[in-house]
One Martini backbone bead per residue (centre of mass of N, CA, C, O) as a GRO file, in nm:
protein
  265
    1MET     BB    1  -0.386  -1.055  -0.789
    2ALA     BB    2  -0.111  -1.129  -0.597
    3ASP     BB    3  -0.030  -0.830  -0.369
    4ALA     BB    4  -0.090  -0.906  -0.034
    5GLY     BB    5   0.105  -1.024   0.149
    6SER     BB    6   0.171  -1.276   0.393
    7GLY     BB    7   0.273  -1.327   0.737
    8SER     BB    8   0.516  -1.408   1.029
    9LYS     BB    9   0.767  -1.273   0.978
   10LYS     BB   10   1.023  -1.115   1.087
   11ALA     BB   11   1.129  -0.814   1.095
   12ALA     BB   12   1.347  -0.636   0.926
   13ALA     BB   13   1.587  -0.444   0.880
   14PRO     BB   14   1.657  -0.171   0.730
   15THR     BB   15   1.678  -0.135   0.368
   16ALA     BB   16   1.850   0.004   0.080
   17ARG     BB   17   1.812   0.014  -0.279
   18ILE     BB   18   1.724   0.306  -0.278
   19ALA     BB   19   1.789   0.667  -0.280
   20VAL     BB   20   1.632   0.893  -0.056
   21ASP     BB   21   1.520   1.201   0.099
   22LEU     BB   22   1.322   1.175   0.422
   23THR     BB   23   1.406   1.376   0.613
   24GLY     BB   24   1.150   1.471   0.846
   25GLN     BB   25   0.944   1.269   0.757
   26VAL     BB   26   0.601   1.147   0.749
   27ALA     BB   27   0.476   0.807   0.740
   28LEU     BB   28   0.181   0.633   0.632
   29VAL     BB   29   0.107   0.277   0.674
   30THR     BB   30  -0.095   0.043   0.554
   31GLY     BB   31  -0.062  -0.279   0.621
   32ALA     BB   32   0.229  -0.302   0.808
   33SER     BB   33   0.246  -0.609   0.939
   34GLN     BB   34   0.290  -0.715   0.632
   35GLY     BB   35   0.436  -0.768   0.355
   36LEU     BB   36   0.423  -0.497   0.166
   37GLY     BB   37   0.393  -0.298   0.402
   38ARG     BB   38   0.657  -0.371   0.540
   39SER     BB   39   0.848  -0.306   0.303
   40ILE     BB   40   0.765  -0.011   0.274
   41ALA     BB   41   0.834   0.082   0.561
   42GLU     BB   42   1.136   0.005   0.548
   43ALA     BB   43   1.211   0.190   0.309
   44LEU     BB   44   1.131   0.460   0.435
   45ALA     BB   45   1.313   0.435   0.688
   46ALA     BB   46   1.588   0.395   0.530
   47ASN     BB   47   1.525   0.713   0.412
   48GLY     BB   48   1.429   0.883   0.701
   49ALA     BB   49   1.156   0.812   0.786
   50THR     BB   50   0.880   0.839   0.984
   51VAL     BB   51   0.682   0.555   1.078
   52ALA     BB   52   0.340   0.486   1.054
   53LEU     BB   53   0.187   0.200   1.178
   54VAL     BB   54  -0.094   0.036   1.013
   55ALA     BB   55  -0.324  -0.184   1.187
   56ARG     BB   56  -0.486  -0.421   1.373
   57SER     BB   57  -0.219  -0.556   1.482
   58ALA     BB   58  -0.029  -0.484   1.752
   59ASP     BB   59   0.183  -0.711   1.758
   60LYS     BB   60   0.288  -0.692   1.465
   61LEU     BB   61   0.364  -0.393   1.475
   62ALA     BB   62   0.576  -0.420   1.698
   63GLN     BB   63   0.770  -0.597   1.531
   64VAL     BB   64   0.822  -0.396   1.304
   65ALA     BB   65   0.921  -0.161   1.477
   66ALA     BB   66   1.160  -0.311   1.604
   67GLY     BB   67   1.312  -0.365   1.340
   68ILE     BB   68   1.352  -0.070   1.258
   69VAL     BB   69   1.487   0.037   1.518
   70GLY     BB   70   1.717  -0.180   1.523
   71GLY     BB   71   1.822  -0.047   1.230
   72GLY     BB   72   1.786   0.290   1.281
   73GLY     BB   73   1.498   0.360   1.275
   74LYS     BB   74   1.160   0.509   1.249
   75ALA     BB   75   0.884   0.384   1.460
   76GLU     BB   76   0.518   0.357   1.493
   77ALA     BB   77   0.232   0.234   1.642
   78PHE     BB   78  -0.122   0.229   1.492
   79PRO     BB   79  -0.384   0.092   1.576
   80CYS     BB   80  -0.643  -0.007   1.324
   81ASP     BB   81  -0.959   0.011   1.181
   82VAL     BB   82  -0.990   0.018   0.825
   83MET     BB   83  -1.334   0.031   0.849
   84SER     BB   84  -1.325   0.291   1.041
   85PRO     BB   85  -1.382   0.620   1.041
   86ASP     BB   86  -1.307   0.697   1.335
   87ALA     BB   87  -1.035   0.543   1.349
   88ILE     BB   88  -0.897   0.688   1.115
   89GLN     BB   89  -0.911   0.977   1.218
   90GLN     BB   90  -0.764   0.916   1.485
   91ALA     BB   91  -0.499   0.816   1.361
   92VAL     BB   92  -0.421   1.072   1.208
   93ASP     BB   93  -0.430   1.262   1.450
   94SER     BB   94  -0.214   1.108   1.616
   95VAL     BB   95   0.019   1.141   1.423
   96VAL     BB   96   0.027   1.451   1.416
   97GLU     BB   97   0.051   1.494   1.723
   98LYS     BB   98   0.310   1.305   1.775
   99LEU     BB   99   0.490   1.376   1.489
  100GLY     BB  100   0.381   1.681   1.360
  101ARG     BB  101   0.311   1.526   1.080
  102LEU     BB  102   0.214   1.469   0.714
  103ASP     BB  103   0.359   1.349   0.401
  104ILE     BB  104   0.285   1.030   0.386
  105LEU     BB  105   0.063   0.806   0.200
  106VAL     BB  106  -0.004   0.445   0.228
  107ASN     BB  107  -0.236   0.242   0.056
  108ASN     BB  108  -0.230  -0.116   0.136
  109ALA     BB  109  -0.470  -0.223   0.250
  110GLY     BB  110  -0.598  -0.568   0.203
  111VAL     BB  111  -0.842  -0.793   0.054
  112THR     BB  112  -0.971  -1.129   0.003
  113ARG     BB  113  -1.275  -1.299  -0.169
  114ASP     BB  114  -1.261  -1.560  -0.354
  115THR     BB  115  -1.505  -1.598  -0.621
  116LEU     BB  116  -1.753  -1.665  -0.806
  117LEU     BB  117  -2.019  -1.477  -0.874
  118PRO     BB  118  -2.259  -1.685  -0.805
  119ARG     BB  119  -2.110  -1.727  -0.500
  120MET     BB  120  -2.117  -1.441  -0.408
  121SER     BB  121  -2.145  -1.261  -0.136
  122ASP     BB  122  -2.225  -0.978   0.020
  123GLU     BB  123  -1.993  -0.992   0.226
  124GLU     BB  124  -1.760  -1.029   0.020
  125TRP     BB  125  -1.808  -0.766  -0.123
  126ASP     BB  126  -1.814  -0.557   0.115
  127THR     BB  127  -1.538  -0.614   0.245
  128VAL     BB  128  -1.357  -0.543   0.002
  129LEU     BB  129  -1.465  -0.255  -0.055
  130ALA     BB  130  -1.418  -0.138   0.231
  131THR     BB  131  -1.107  -0.188   0.240
  132ASN     BB  132  -0.997  -0.114  -0.069
  133LEU     BB  133  -1.175   0.172  -0.097
  134ARG     BB  134  -1.293   0.313   0.154
  135GLY     BB  135  -1.036   0.332   0.318
  136PRO     BB  136  -0.867   0.518   0.130
  137PHE     BB  137  -1.070   0.747   0.130
  138LEU     BB  138  -1.053   0.806   0.438
  139PHE     BB  139  -0.748   0.857   0.451
  140MET     BB  140  -0.737   1.086   0.241
  141ARG     BB  141  -0.929   1.278   0.379
  142ALA     BB  142  -0.766   1.304   0.644
  143ALA     BB  143  -0.474   1.369   0.518
  144SER     BB  144  -0.535   1.626   0.342
  145ARG     BB  145  -0.545   1.843   0.561
  146PRO     BB  146  -0.246   1.858   0.659
  147MET     BB  147  -0.129   1.880   0.372
  148MET     BB  148  -0.265   2.149   0.292
  149GLN     BB  149  -0.143   2.320   0.522
  150GLN     BB  150   0.169   2.244   0.423
  151ARG     BB  151   0.192   2.215   0.110
  152TYR     BB  152   0.231   1.885   0.126
  153GLY     BB  153   0.237   1.563  -0.060
  154ARG     BB  154   0.213   1.192  -0.051
  155ILE     BB  155   0.018   0.961  -0.247
  156VAL     BB  156  -0.007   0.595  -0.225
  157ASN     BB  157  -0.168   0.343  -0.411
  158VAL     BB  158  -0.249   0.001  -0.385
  159ALA     BB  159  -0.319  -0.184  -0.639
  160SER     BB  160  -0.389  -0.367  -0.952
  161VAL     BB  161  -0.409  -0.553  -1.237
  162SER     BB  162  -0.701  -0.644  -1.179
  163GLY     BB  163  -0.811  -0.340  -1.220
  164LEU     BB  164  -0.727  -0.342  -1.543
  165ILE     BB  165  -0.819  -0.665  -1.648
  166GLY     BB  166  -0.903  -0.862  -1.464
  167ASN     BB  167  -1.027  -1.162  -1.263
  168PRO     BB  168  -1.115  -1.458  -1.210
  169GLY     BB  169  -1.277  -1.457  -0.891
  170GLN     BB  170  -1.247  -1.104  -0.869
  171ALA     BB  171  -1.484  -0.896  -0.866
  172ASN     BB  172  -1.430  -0.741  -0.603
  173TYR     BB  173  -1.127  -0.679  -0.630
  174SER     BB  174  -1.126  -0.546  -0.912
  175ALA     BB  175  -1.328  -0.324  -0.840
  176SER     BB  176  -1.162  -0.193  -0.611
  177LYS     BB  177  -0.905  -0.129  -0.789
  178ALA     BB  178  -1.044   0.034  -1.007
  179GLY     BB  179  -1.155   0.246  -0.813
  180LEU     BB  180  -0.874   0.339  -0.708
  181VAL     BB  181  -0.778   0.456  -0.974
  182GLY     BB  182  -1.003   0.668  -1.002
  183LEU     BB  183  -0.953   0.806  -0.730
  184THR     BB  184  -0.665   0.893  -0.783
  185LYS     BB  185  -0.720   1.085  -1.023
  186THR     BB  186  -0.916   1.278  -0.878
  187VAL     BB  187  -0.750   1.362  -0.628
  188ALA     BB  188  -0.509   1.471  -0.783
  189LYS     BB  189  -0.670   1.712  -0.913
  190GLU     BB  190  -0.758   1.842  -0.638
  191LEU     BB  191  -0.439   1.859  -0.502
  192ALA     BB  192  -0.218   1.986  -0.692
  193GLY     BB  193  -0.229   2.294  -0.590
  194ARG     BB  194  -0.091   2.177  -0.297
  195LYS     BB  195   0.152   1.980  -0.355
  196ILE     BB  196  -0.014   1.705  -0.414
  197THR     BB  197   0.038   1.372  -0.471
  198VAL     BB  198  -0.139   1.107  -0.673
  199ASN     BB  199  -0.078   0.757  -0.674
  200ALA     BB  200  -0.022   0.434  -0.832
  201VAL     BB  201   0.032   0.084  -0.767
  202ALA     BB  202   0.050  -0.214  -0.990
  203PRO     BB  203   0.061  -0.523  -0.916
  204GLY     BB  204   0.131  -0.838  -0.969
  205PHE     BB  205   0.301  -1.112  -0.923
  206ILE     BB  206   0.387  -1.178  -0.582
  207ALA     BB  207   0.593  -1.287  -0.357
  208SER     BB  208   0.417  -1.501  -0.120
  209ASP     BB  209   0.211  -1.669   0.078
  210MET     BB  210  -0.023  -1.649  -0.121
  211THR     BB  211   0.126  -1.764  -0.375
  212ALA     BB  212   0.235  -2.027  -0.243
  213ALA     BB  213  -0.062  -2.153  -0.210
  214LEU     BB  214  -0.091  -2.236  -0.520
  215GLY     BB  215   0.151  -2.386  -0.604
  216ASP     BB  216   0.379  -2.506  -0.828
  217VAL     BB  217   0.209  -2.554  -1.080
  218LEU     BB  218   0.068  -2.274  -1.094
  219LEU     BB  219   0.327  -2.102  -1.078
  220ASP     BB  220   0.446  -2.201  -1.345
  221GLU     BB  221   0.217  -2.080  -1.516
  222VAL     BB  222   0.253  -1.791  -1.431
  223LYS     BB  223   0.549  -1.755  -1.532
  224LYS     BB  224   0.478  -1.804  -1.833
  225ARG     BB  225   0.299  -1.534  -1.855
  226VAL     BB  226   0.558  -1.390  -1.774
  227PRO     BB  227   0.808  -1.236  -1.939
  228ALA     BB  228   1.017  -1.254  -1.686
  229LYS     BB  229   0.980  -1.549  -1.550
  230ARG     BB  230   0.861  -1.421  -1.273
  231LEU     BB  231   0.831  -1.307  -0.971
  232GLY     BB  232   0.786  -1.068  -0.766
  233GLU     BB  233   0.906  -0.841  -0.526
  234ALA     BB  234   0.841  -0.653  -0.256
  235THR     BB  235   1.084  -0.456  -0.300
  236GLU     BB  236   0.985  -0.359  -0.585
  237ILE     BB  237   0.738  -0.213  -0.479
  238ALA     BB  238   0.879  -0.032  -0.273
  239ASP     BB  239   1.046   0.125  -0.481
  240ALA     BB  240   0.806   0.256  -0.627
  241VAL     BB  241   0.690   0.400  -0.381
  242LEU     BB  242   0.941   0.559  -0.301
  243PHE     BB  243   0.953   0.737  -0.549
  244LEU     BB  244   0.657   0.860  -0.531
  245ALA     BB  245   0.733   0.970  -0.224
  246SER     BB  246   0.926   1.162  -0.339
  247PRO     BB  247   1.050   1.469  -0.437
  248SER     BB  248   1.113   1.373  -0.742
  249ALA     BB  249   0.774   1.331  -0.790
  250GLY     BB  250   0.632   1.626  -0.826
  251TYR     BB  251   0.532   1.575  -1.158
  252ILE     BB  252   0.372   1.318  -1.048
  253THR     BB  253   0.027   1.255  -1.134
  254ALA     BB  254  -0.240   1.038  -1.185
  255GLN     BB  255  -0.083   0.761  -1.170
  256THR     BB  256  -0.005   0.419  -1.296
  257LEU     BB  257   0.223   0.183  -1.176
  258VAL     BB  258   0.338  -0.095  -1.337
  259VAL     BB  259   0.435  -0.414  -1.158
  260ASP     BB  260   0.466  -0.720  -1.380
  261GLY     BB  261   0.685  -0.817  -1.599
  262GLY     BB  262   0.475  -0.768  -1.861
  263LEU     BB  263   0.186  -0.897  -1.845
  264ILE     BB  264  -0.001  -0.637  -1.976
  265GLY     BB  265   0.182  -0.428  -2.149
   0.00000   0.00000   0.00000
């Protein structure tokens, strides 16, 4: 399912749809240069968190950071290759060193390389699994250390309904997101004793440049399949992440919150 929207729209100033108190907390968001990642970063900043923006594109990250700061929030860009173990460890170390701590990790970065299984190349399989599953593993491993030391943390992984029900043409993507759900459950059980929660959000069809590229005819068919009769909005995913990242969600862990308008029931 299309849940990792892209595009080059200028980042908006932070706005809060729901209110939680993240004052003094530091949040790291991967894939923060656009789409869902940008919306999630803006929501965290609007609720008081200092947001470390992580993605490959330094220029796009700078635009998002400027939008957040211009709206009164706090954000800094940390360009990083989310497929490189060394770069990921260095990024997490830099965030802790520069911002003093790390309270929230949102693993949002993801890619698609859609095609039917007989046509799928090794590269298309490996790239999607490396970005969507290995990347979150590496970020969680690195972030768990400072979180365990401070005995507090919130980790939210952006999965997909494709990982729960499968989707034709997305063997690689569905496998990566299904793996992320399993990884979420296991890491949650390992870290629960240190007051660190680990949950996932599984979006369905979300309005984005990616879904817009499907065309009006196909989008109309998609909407018919969704009981809510519409696509979701990036801000609705951000709201779900915001709640799971908040102090109020301290007794919720190892869960996958599906946000899909009733698509998979």
